[in-house]
N, C-alpha and C positions, 0 to 999 in steps of 0.2 A: 371659298374656292380659290385656287391659285389663279393669278392673272393668265388669261388666255385659255382657261379651261372651257369656257363657253364656246370659243371659236373651235377648239378641238372637237368638242361634242357635235357642234353644227357640221363640221367637216366630215365627221364620222357618219352622221345621219345622211348627208348628201351622198357619200360614197356607198353606204348601204342601200340607198334608194337606187343608185345606178346599177349596183351589182344584182339587186333583187329583180329589177326590170330585165337585165340581161339574162338572168337565170330563167325567168318565166318565158322570155322570148325563145330561148333555146329549147326549153321543155315543150313548148307549144308546137314547134316544128312548122311554122307557117304564119302565125299571126304577128302583128306588130302593134306597138303602143302608140296611142295618140296622146299628146301632152298639152296640158293647159296650165298656165301660171295664173296666180291670183294674188291680190294684195289685200291686207287688212287695214281698214281706215285708221285704227289706233296704233299701227306699227307692225311691220313684218309682212309675211305672206307665205306662199307655198307653191308647190308644183304637184299637179294631179296627173297621173298616167293611167290610161285605160286601154286594155286589149279587149276587143269585142269580136265574137264569132270566129275564134281561132280553131285550129284543128283539135287541140286537146282541151282548151279552156273556152267555155261559153263566154265567160267574162272574167277579167282579172283587173283589179284596181290596186295600184301601188302609189301611195301619196306621201309627201313630206311637207312639213311646215316648220317655220321658225317665226314666232310672234312675240311681241313685247308690248307693254303698256303700263298704265297706272293701276295699282292694286290697293284697294281700300283696306286699312288694317283689320277691320271687322271681318272682311272676307278672308284675309290671310289667316286669321285665327280659326275661322270656320273650316278651312281646308287643312288645318293641322300644322300650320307653320309654327316653328319654335322661335319666339322672340318675346321680349319683355316690355318694350316701350311702344306706345301707340304713336306712330310717326308716318310721314309719307313714305310709301314704298312703291317699287315697280316690280314687274315680273318679266321673266323670259321663259318661254317654253319652246322646245324643238322636239320633233318626233317623226316617226314613220308609222304608217298603217297600211295594211293590205287586207283585201278580201278577194278570195279566189274561188270561182265556181267552175269546177270541171264540167266538161260536156256530158260525161257519163254519170247517171244518177247513182251508180254503185260506188262512186268515189266521193267522200265527204267534202263539203265546202270548208275552207279554213279561213279564219280571221285572226289578225295579230295587230297589236299596236305596242310601240315602245316610245317612251318620252322622257325628257329631262326637264325638270321644272326648277326654276331658281327665283328666289325673292331677294331683292336688293334694296339697300338704303339709298337715300339721295346722294350719299357720299361715294356710292359705287361698291360699298362693302356688302358681300353676300350675307344675308340674314339666315337663310335656310336654302337647302337644295336637296333634291332627291330624284331618283329614277323610278319609273313605274311602267305599268303596262300589263299585257296578258295575251293569251292566245288560246284557241280551242277549235274543235271540229264541230260541224253541224251535219251529221249524216242524214241522208234521205232514207237509206236502208241501213239501220245500225248493225254493225258487227262489233260486239264487245271487244274482240281481240284487236281491232283497229285502234280503238280508244286506249286500250292498255299499252299497245306498242307506241302510240303517239306520246302519251304522258311519260312512259319510261324513258323514251329517247330524249324528251325535253329535260327530264331530271338528270340524265347522264351528261347532257351538254352543259 
């Protein structure tokens, strides 16, 4: 990765966290998010935001994290990292996740997570990096046309 790429991705995740929180606050028309920060003993931390008992959403969680630490080479291989020498490695992961439960049981719950994962040599050189994540609906009352629309829209985006 180019120098500063990690910082740009972290900044993008932070911005996306803020924009997503603002969007769900506006969509709810009445609720507000409570924020809690946390730290990971091995390095990094995150921010969790929860809206509870809103007008539109029974509960919505929008969370971000950026963590780093030591990564054993055997674990790096097990998760699919591409490198050839067994050496000391570190990792960096940043991401955003959300779970939104609408008040109406006729509207599906949505969950989403996106993340950037980087494995780095002790010299600071990136060994491997990738983006991942996923999203889906959990309908209480399934309407096949909702799922079709959701997945077609995702594909178009």
